[in-house]
LUMVEXTI-462066 format. One record per residue (C-alpha): residue number from 0; residue in one letter; x, y, z. Coordinates in steps of 0.2 Angstrom, whole numbers, m for minus. Example, Ala and Ser with C-alpha at 12.3 -4.5 7.8 and 13.67 -1.06 7.14 Angstrom:
2
<r n="0" res="a" c1="62" c2="m22" c3="39"/>
<r n="1" res="s" c1="68" c2="m5" c3="36"/>
//
This chain:
79
<r n="0" res="m" c1="m176" c2="m628" c3="186"/>
<r n="1" res="p" c1="m159" c2="m625" c3="181"/>
<r n="2" res="i" c1="m153" c2="m622" c3="164"/>
<r n="3" res="d" c1="m147" c2="m639" c3="151"/>
<r n="4" res="k" c1="m130" c2="m631" c3="147"/>
<r n="5" res="s" c1="m130" c2="m644" c3="134"/>
<r n="6" res="k" c1="m143" c2="m635" c3="124"/>
<r n="7" res="i" c1="m133" c2="m617" c3="125"/>
<r n="8" res="t" c1="m127" c2="m614" c3="104"/>
<r n="9" res="k" c1="m113" c2="m606" c3="104"/>
<r n="10" res="e" c1="m126" c2="m593" c3="96"/>
<r n="11" res="i" c1="m134" c2="m590" c3="108"/>
<r n="12" res="l" c1="m118" c2="m589" c3="119"/>
<r n="13" res="e" c1="m114" c2="m574" c3="105"/>
<r n="14" res="k" c1="m133" c2="m567" c3="105"/>
<r n="15" res="a" c1="m130" c2="m566" c3="126"/>
<r n="16" res="s" c1="m113" c2="m557" c3="125"/>
<r n="17" res="h" c1="m123" c2="m542" c3="115"/>
<r n="18" res="c" c1="m134" c2="m539" c3="130"/>
<r n="19" res="k" c1="m133" c2="m523" c3="143"/>
<r n="20" res="t" c1="m144" c2="m524" c3="154"/>
<r n="21" res="a" c1="m152" c2="m538" c3="165"/>
<r n="22" res="d" c1="m169" c2="m537" c3="154"/>
<r n="23" res="e" c1="m162" c2="m538" c3="138"/>
<r n="24" res="l" c1="m153" c2="m553" c3="143"/>
<r n="25" res="i" c1="m172" c2="m561" c3="152"/>
<r n="26" res="a" c1="m180" c2="m557" c3="136"/>
<r n="27" res="l" c1="m168" c2="m566" c3="126"/>
<r n="28" res="a" c1="m165" c2="m581" c3="136"/>
<r n="29" res="e" c1="m187" c2="m582" c3="135"/>
<r n="30" res="a" c1="m185" c2="m581" c3="116"/>
<r n="31" res="e" c1="m174" c2="m597" c3="118"/>
<r n="32" res="g" c1="m184" c2="m606" c3="129"/>
<r n="33" res="f" c1="m174" c2="m604" c3="145"/>
<r n="34" res="e" c1="m179" c2="m595" c3="161"/>
<r n="35" res="i" c1="m165" c2="m586" c3="171"/>
<r n="36" res="t" c1="m170" c2="m574" c3="188"/>
<r n="37" res="k" c1="m162" c2="m556" c3="187"/>
<r n="38" res="a" c1="m152" c2="m561" c3="199"/>
<r n="39" res="e" c1="m144" c2="m574" c3="185"/>
<r n="40" res="a" c1="m144" c2="m562" c3="174"/>
<r n="41" res="d" c1="m132" c2="m551" c3="183"/>
<r n="42" res="a" c1="m121" c2="m563" c3="186"/>
<r n="43" res="y" c1="m120" c2="m568" c3="171"/>
<r n="44" res="l" c1="m118" c2="m551" c3="165"/>
<r n="45" res="a" c1="m104" c2="m547" c3="179"/>
<r n="46" res="e" c1="m94" c2="m562" c3="170"/>
<r n="47" res="l" c1="m95" c2="m555" c3="154"/>
<r n="48" res="d" c1="m86" c2="m537" c3="161"/>
<r n="49" res="d" c1="m71" c2="m547" c3="165"/>
<r n="50" res="v" c1="m70" c2="m556" c3="149"/>
<r n="51" res="e" c1="m69" c2="m552" c3="131"/>
<r n="52" res="l" c1="m76" c2="m568" c3="122"/>
<r n="53" res="d" c1="m70" c2="m572" c3="104"/>
<r n="54" res="e" c1="m74" c2="m584" c3="90"/>
<r n="55" res="e" c1="m63" c2="m596" c3="94"/>
<r n="56" res="y" c1="m65" c2="m595" c3="113"/>
<r n="57" res="l" c1="m84" c2="m599" c3="110"/>
<r n="58" res="d" c1="m82" c2="m613" c3="99"/>
<r n="59" res="k" c1="m74" c2="m624" c3="112"/>
<r n="60" res="v" c1="m87" c2="m617" c3="125"/>
<r n="61" res="a" c1="m101" c2="m624" c3="116"/>
<r n="62" res="g" c1="m92" c2="m639" c3="111"/>
<r n="63" res="g" c1="m83" c2="m636" c3="96"/>
<r n="64" res="n" c1="m69" c2="m645" c3="89"/>
<r n="65" res="n" c1="m55" c2="m648" c3="101"/>
<r n="66" res="d" c1="m40" c2="m655" c3="90"/>
<r n="67" res="g" c1="m28" c2="m653" c3="106"/>
<r n="68" res="n" c1="m14" c2="m641" c3="97"/>
<r n="69" res="c" c1="m20" c2="m627" c3="107"/>
<r n="70" res="d" c1="m9" c2="m621" c3="122"/>
<r n="71" res="d" c1="m25" c2="m614" c3="133"/>
<r n="72" res="c" c1="m33" c2="m629" c3="133"/>
<r n="73" res="w" c1="m38" c2="m640" c3="150"/>
<r n="74" res="t" c1="m35" c2="m656" c3="141"/>
<r n="75" res="r" c1="m19" c2="m669" c3="143"/>
<r n="76" res="n" c1="m14" c2="m682" c3="136"/>
<r n="77" res="f" c1="m12" c2="m697" c3="152"/>
<r n="78" res="d" c1="m2" c2="m714" c3="149"/>
//
């Protein structure tokens, strides 16, 4: 069953970003009520190697406020 991404909070993302191994990430997921495979955990950790998450980014990913004033937002105003 796919993970319901709407239930992933910025706190969970923050904790996940500190996991160093797939086993740590799988244990975290289970503790938070999610099931992930080793392949999914490995893929997530590979993504983390390529991205450094800061607090502002985590807010955006977790559905935080988007005031439309950031240069890196993918939102545009259309008429």
